[in-house]
N, C-alpha and C positions, 0 to 999 in steps of 0.2 A: 880236436875241435873241428867244427865244419870249416872255419876260416883256414886252419892250417892244412886240412885236406885239399881244399880248393886251391890254396897256394902251391901245393905239390903238383897238382894236375894242370894248372893254368899254363905253366911253362911249356909242357908238351903240347897242349892244345893250341897255344900260339904258334908254336913250330908247325903243328899240322895244318893250321889255316893258311899259313904261308906256303906250305908244300902243296895244298890243294889247288893253289893257283896254277900249278903245273897241268892240271886237268883243263883249266880254261885255255892255256897255251896249246894244248893238244887239240882241242876243239877248233881254235883259231887256225892251226896248221892245216886241218882238214876241212875247213869251211867250204872249199869248192866241191868236195865230195858230198857234203850234205846238200849243197844247192843242186848238184847234178841228180841225186837220188834222195829226195826228201824223205822217203820211207825209212831210210836208215835212222833218222832221228827218232822215230817211234820206238826203236828197240834199244836205245842207249840206256834207259832206266833198267830194263831187263838184264842187259849185259853187265852193267856196273853193279847192280844189286846182286846178281848171281856171283860175280867174282868177289865182291866184298863178303858175301855170306860164306862161300867156300874157304876164302883166306882167313876169315875170323874163326871158323870152326877148326881149321888146321892149327892156327895160332893158340887157340884155347886148349886144344889137345896137347900141344907141345908144352904150354905152360904148366898144365897138369902133370905131364910126364917129367918135366924138370923138377916140380915141387915134390913128387914122390920118389925121386931118385931113379926113375926108369931110363932117363937119358941124361947125357952130359953134352956140353958144347962140342966136345970131341967126336960125338956121334953124328955130326951134321950131315955127312954124305949118306949114311945109312937112313937117317930120317928123311932126307930130301928124296931119295929113291922111292922109299915106301909111300911117301905122301904124293909123289907125282904119279904113281900108279893109282892111288885112290882118286886123285884128281881126274885122271883119264877115265876111270869108271864112272864117277860122277858126271863128268863132262859128256860122255856118251848118252847117259840117261837124260840129263838136262838139255843137252844139245838136240836130242831127237824131239823133245817137247818144244824147244825153241824153234826148231825147223817147221814143225806143224803150225805154230803161231805165225811164223813169218810167211809160210805159204798161204794161210787163210787170209792174212792181212795185205800182203804185198806180192805174192807170186813166188815162183820157184827161185829165180836168181837171188832175190833178197832172202829167201828162206835158207838157201845154201849158205850165204854170207853169215846169217845169224847163227845157224847150227854149227858151222865149223868154228866160228869165233867163240861161241860158248865152250866148245870142247877145249880149245887152246887156252882160253881164259881160266877155266877150271884147273887145268894142269899147272899153269903158271901160278895161280893164286894159292893152290894147295902147297906147292913147293915153297913159294915165298913165305906163305903163312906159317909153315913149319920151321923155317929157318930163322925168321925174325926173333922169336923168343930166345933161340940158342945164341944168336949174335948179341942180343941184349944182355944175356947172362954173362957171356964172355967179356963184354965191356963194363960189367958191374952196374948195369942199369936194370931196374926192377922190370922183368918181362911182362908182369901182369899189368902194368900201368901203361906201357907204350906199344905193346905188340899188336893187339887187334886194331887200334886206331891207325897206327902207321901202315899196317898191311892194307887196310881198306883204302887209305889215301893213295898208296903206291899202286895198288891193283886198279883203282879207278882210272888213273892216268895211263898206266901201261896197258890195261885192258882196251882202252879206246884206241891206242896205237895198233894193237893186234886187230881190232875190228875194222879200222880203216885200211890197213894193209890187206886184210882178207878181202874187203870190199873192192879194193883196187885191182886185185887178182881176178876175182869172180866177176865183177861187174865191168871191169876195164875202165875204171874212172881214176 
């Protein structure tokens, strides 16, 4: 029934909304960076959206691979290496486009920050996205229910840390 299905999902969604406050904490931590270079704020949706999409795709692929018996939790290292390579390729393509967007909007230093951050976030998101379903299965948790939402939440927060660390290095803030 719809009520039973909602009951199964609400526990995870409550956990995820609490976990999403981590993203707020990251933004608070780097508030001075945003004040120093306000153009960085313009690219946060691009960065977290890209990371979430890459991570969710990797998670969905891993859930499918688990479902058809193509991988097991014991294959985690092999899966992680493969998906990190996929993430690198995706990151180079998407990062190049993000660089151009950054250049057009805010100039070369911000463009470098955005482009490099997208590459790193794609590698991270693909790796985490591929591992989350394997960890869920190993813990006897349905990977289809939790993987993509948890990956998105985790990648949002950690992707912002990556972004602001890169900004600190590139922009000296």
